[in-house]
VMD Tcl script that draws the C-alpha trace (Angstrom):
set ca {
  {-9.26 11.57 -7.72}
  {-7.02 8.75 -8.89}
  {-3.44 9.54 -9.91}
  {-2.99 9.90 -13.66}
  {0.42 8.59 -14.83}
  {0.10 10.79 -17.92}
  {0.56 13.81 -15.63}
  {4.34 13.39 -15.45}
  {6.06 16.35 -17.12}
  {9.18 15.35 -19.07}
  {12.02 17.64 -20.07}
  {15.31 17.11 -21.89}
  {18.33 17.99 -19.70}
  {21.44 19.37 -21.35}
  {23.58 16.58 -19.88}
  {23.00 12.98 -18.75}
  {20.97 12.79 -15.55}
  {21.84 10.65 -12.54}
  {18.98 8.23 -11.86}
  {17.70 8.92 -8.35}
  {14.78 7.64 -6.28}
  {12.33 10.14 -7.80}
  {13.60 9.97 -11.41}
  {10.92 8.87 -13.88}
  {12.07 7.67 -17.30}
  {9.86 7.61 -20.41}
  {7.32 4.81 -20.80}
  {3.77 4.25 -21.98}
  {1.86 4.30 -18.69}
  {-1.83 3.69 -18.21}
  {-4.20 3.18 -15.34}
  {-5.77 -0.27 -15.58}
  {-8.48 -2.25 -13.84}
  {-8.41 -5.98 -13.16}
  {-11.57 -8.02 -12.62}
  {-11.55 -10.97 -10.26}
  {-13.71 -14.04 -10.72}
  {-15.62 -13.12 -7.54}
  {-16.56 -9.72 -8.93}
  {-14.02 -7.34 -7.44}
  {-12.45 -4.44 -9.35}
  {-8.74 -4.05 -8.62}
  {-6.95 -0.83 -9.58}
  {-3.46 -0.75 -11.02}
  {-1.00 0.67 -13.51}
  {0.76 -0.85 -16.48}
  {4.07 0.66 -17.62}
  {5.31 -0.43 -21.05}
  {8.45 0.43 -23.04}
  {7.88 3.60 -25.05}
  {9.09 1.81 -28.17}
  {10.39 -1.58 -29.19}
  {9.37 -5.05 -28.09}
  {8.44 -6.00 -24.54}
  {11.19 -8.38 -23.47}
  {9.66 -9.50 -20.16}
  {6.70 -8.74 -17.93}
  {6.70 -8.31 -14.16}
  {3.45 -9.02 -12.31}
  {4.16 -7.45 -8.94}
  {2.59 -8.57 -5.64}
  {2.97 -5.98 -2.91}
  {3.80 -6.22 0.81}
  {1.19 -6.62 3.55}
  {-1.53 -3.95 3.16}
  {-2.30 -3.94 6.89}
  {1.29 -2.76 7.45}
  {1.51 -0.14 4.72}
  {2.11 -2.31 1.66}
  {0.52 -1.29 -1.65}
  {1.28 -1.03 -5.37}
  {3.46 2.05 -4.74}
  {5.82 0.31 -2.30}
  {9.13 1.86 -3.27}
  {10.91 -1.00 -5.08}
  {7.90 -1.54 -7.35}
  {7.51 2.17 -7.98}
  {11.16 2.39 -9.01}
  {10.75 -0.67 -11.23}
  {7.92 1.09 -13.06}
  {9.94 4.32 -13.32}
  {13.03 2.65 -14.79}
  {12.69 -0.82 -16.25}
  {10.54 -0.05 -19.31}
  {13.18 2.42 -20.55}
  {16.35 0.73 -19.30}
  {15.52 -2.91 -20.01}
  {12.40 -3.13 -22.21}
  {10.44 -4.68 -19.34}
  {6.71 -4.16 -18.73}
  {5.70 -3.61 -15.10}
  {2.18 -4.35 -13.87}
  {1.41 -3.01 -10.40}
  {-1.96 -3.29 -8.67}
  {-3.60 -3.04 -5.26}
  {-4.91 -6.33 -3.91}
  {-8.47 -6.40 -2.58}
  {-9.22 -3.67 -0.06}
  {-5.86 -1.94 -0.59}
  {-5.63 1.79 -1.39}
  {-2.98 4.10 -2.87}
  {-2.91 7.35 -4.87}
  {-4.12 5.26 -7.82}
  {-7.30 4.40 -5.91}
  {-8.69 1.65 -3.71}
  {-9.47 -1.85 -4.90}
  {-12.83 -3.40 -4.08}
  {-13.23 -5.84 -1.23}
  {-11.33 -6.27 2.01}
  {-8.09 -7.91 3.10}
  {-8.60 -11.69 3.31}
  {-5.36 -12.88 4.94}
  {-3.99 -14.19 1.65}
  {-6.92 -16.53 0.97}
  {-9.25 -14.49 -1.25}
  {-6.15 -12.84 -2.73}
  {-5.66 -16.02 -4.77}
  {-8.28 -14.60 -7.13}
  {-6.36 -11.29 -7.29}
  {-3.23 -13.12 -8.44}
  {-5.24 -15.02 -11.03}
  {-6.84 -11.78 -12.28}
  {-3.47 -10.08 -12.69}
  {-2.00 -12.99 -14.61}
  {-5.11 -13.24 -16.79}
  {-4.86 -9.50 -17.55}
  {-1.22 -9.89 -18.65}
  {-2.12 -12.87 -20.84}
  {-5.08 -11.07 -22.41}
  {-2.87 -8.06 -23.20}
  {-0.40 -10.35 -24.96}
  {2.44 -9.46 -22.59}
  {5.26 -11.99 -22.99}
  {7.74 -13.74 -20.68}
  {5.62 -13.24 -17.57}
  {7.16 -13.42 -14.07}
  {5.64 -13.06 -10.63}
  {7.58 -10.72 -8.34}
  {6.51 -10.91 -4.72}
  {7.71 -8.81 -1.80}
  {7.09 -9.90 1.81}
  {3.33 -10.73 1.90}
  {3.51 -10.78 -1.90}
  {5.99 -13.67 -1.72}
  {3.38 -15.66 0.18}
  {0.90 -15.12 -2.65}
  {3.50 -16.06 -5.27}
  {4.47 -19.24 -3.39}
  {0.93 -20.33 -2.54}
  {-0.59 -19.75 -5.97}
  {2.17 -19.41 -8.56}
  {2.85 -23.14 -8.98}
  {-0.84 -24.08 -9.14}
  {-3.23 -23.70 -12.05}
  {-4.49 -21.55 -13.61}
  {-1.37 -19.44 -12.88}
  {1.44 -21.98 -13.25}
  {1.12 -22.53 -16.99}
  {1.04 -18.77 -17.67}
  {4.20 -17.66 -15.85}
  {7.86 -18.47 -16.33}
  {8.75 -18.39 -12.65}
  {8.97 -16.07 -9.66}
  {11.31 -13.72 -7.85}
  {10.85 -13.33 -4.11}
  {11.96 -10.32 -2.07}
  {12.18 -10.80 1.71}
  {10.04 -13.94 2.04}
  {8.75 -14.43 5.61}
  {7.41 -17.94 4.94}
  {4.55 -17.40 7.38}
  {1.53 -18.32 5.27}
  {3.43 -20.29 2.63}
  {4.26 -23.79 3.89}
  {6.43 -26.71 2.89}
  {3.44 -27.98 0.88}
  {3.70 -24.92 -1.36}
  {7.47 -25.24 -1.64}
  {7.05 -28.84 -2.77}
  {4.55 -27.66 -5.40}
  {7.23 -25.34 -6.76}
  {9.73 -28.19 -6.71}
  {7.33 -30.34 -8.75}
  {6.60 -27.51 -11.18}
  {10.33 -27.09 -11.86}
  {9.92 -23.39 -12.59}
  {12.71 -20.96 -11.68}
  {12.54 -19.41 -8.24}
  {14.98 -16.66 -7.26}
  {14.92 -15.67 -3.59}
  {16.51 -12.41 -2.40}
  {17.02 -12.44 1.36}
  {18.32 -9.43 3.30}
  {21.13 -10.10 5.76}
  {19.20 -8.26 8.49}
  {15.69 -9.36 7.62}
  {13.18 -9.23 10.49}
  {11.58 -12.58 9.64}
  {13.84 -14.90 7.65}
  {17.59 -14.46 7.23}
  {19.81 -16.07 4.58}
  {20.99 -19.18 6.44}
  {17.49 -20.21 7.50}
  {16.12 -19.31 4.06}
  {18.65 -21.64 2.44}
  {17.46 -24.45 4.71}
  {13.77 -23.84 4.05}
  {14.14 -23.46 0.29}
  {16.25 -26.61 0.05}
  {12.91 -28.29 -0.64}
  {12.97 -26.57 -4.04}
  {16.03 -27.87 -5.92}
  {15.86 -25.16 -8.57}
  {15.52 -22.30 -6.07}
  {18.45 -19.87 -5.92}
  {18.72 -18.14 -2.56}
  {20.74 -14.91 -2.71}
  {21.72 -13.33 0.58}
  {22.21 -9.56 0.33}
  {24.75 -8.15 2.76}
  {23.65 -5.12 4.74}
  {20.06 -5.12 3.48}
  {16.92 -5.06 5.63}
  {13.38 -6.31 5.02}
  {12.20 -3.11 3.34}
  {15.25 -2.66 1.05}
  {15.54 0.98 2.10}
  {18.22 2.96 0.28}
  {19.09 3.35 -3.38}
  {21.96 0.86 -3.03}
  {19.57 -1.93 -2.09}
  {16.68 -0.98 -4.36}
  {19.14 -0.84 -7.26}
  {20.50 -4.26 -6.31}
  {16.99 -5.71 -6.39}
  {16.27 -4.25 -9.84}
  {19.56 -5.61 -11.18}
  {18.76 -9.06 -9.78}
  {15.31 -8.98 -11.37}
  {16.62 -8.04 -14.79}
  {19.37 -10.62 -14.49}
  {16.71 -13.30 -13.94}
  {13.98 -12.39 -16.44}
  {15.91 -11.32 -19.53}
  {17.44 -13.95 -21.78}
  {21.18 -13.50 -21.56}
  {20.72 -11.07 -18.68}
  {23.35 -12.68 -16.45}
  {25.53 -10.09 -14.75}
  {23.28 -7.22 -15.81}
  {24.05 -3.83 -14.32}
  {21.46 -1.20 -15.11}
  {22.74 2.24 -16.12}
  {22.87 4.82 -13.36}
  {22.53 7.75 -15.77}
  {20.03 8.57 -18.50}
  {20.63 10.85 -21.49}
  {16.99 11.26 -22.59}
  {13.94 13.08 -21.27}
  {13.18 12.73 -17.56}
  {10.45 13.64 -15.12}
  {10.41 13.90 -11.35}
  {7.92 12.05 -9.18}
  {6.48 13.83 -6.18}
  {5.51 11.99 -3.02}
}
mol new
graphics top color blue
foreach p $ca { graphics top sphere $p radius 0.5 }
foreach p [lrange $ca 0 end-1] q [lrange $ca 1 end] { graphics top cylinder $p $q radius 0.2 }
display resetview
């Protein structure tokens, strides 16, 4: 049975609650399905602010599914738990073809980033059809390859504002794709862990020099998987800083005074 996000049980604490890894803040959450142009059904979840306008939309692209990546990879899960309430940001998470999670398994099989082009297009089309504004691709590891290969090409390019990359390995994405981003002129923010297994900050700065508008941010102490609340929180702050108008220097609250729920692994 697929996980139902409506199953979270919220309660009102008597005092402000520290936001921890398992803290779930209020949002309008729904299971969604995306349809690709080659006939696959992809499963996902959309988390929207409980009230008020949607200020930005994150279309998340998860790490490599053959190495444990899926829509619930921890940074994306925490984004969906927190950002609708704390920043008015909608978070769309989904499993690329052949990928499974508690939400369910998407149709198809892993296609080494080639067939996944249609998954990216389906996710962007879903966000457009739902009228979600200020749309940004957020890729992590393998997801950065998808964002780089397909985000600056149509039909995606005209429907997104830019992209944020977490731990880009630059294995599948080539200089050709970087030059496409340079030509598109769209913002590209690149978060690179100091101790990344694949691409570290100095080399990343050299590779992304092909994209004049790219901003490479080295994160001291971090590793490829951004393990630890310190690093996950840094990523979320960097995302909000990029996608919200006037968001420069944003620091998300670390406490919440409203209703909360607890996620269980």
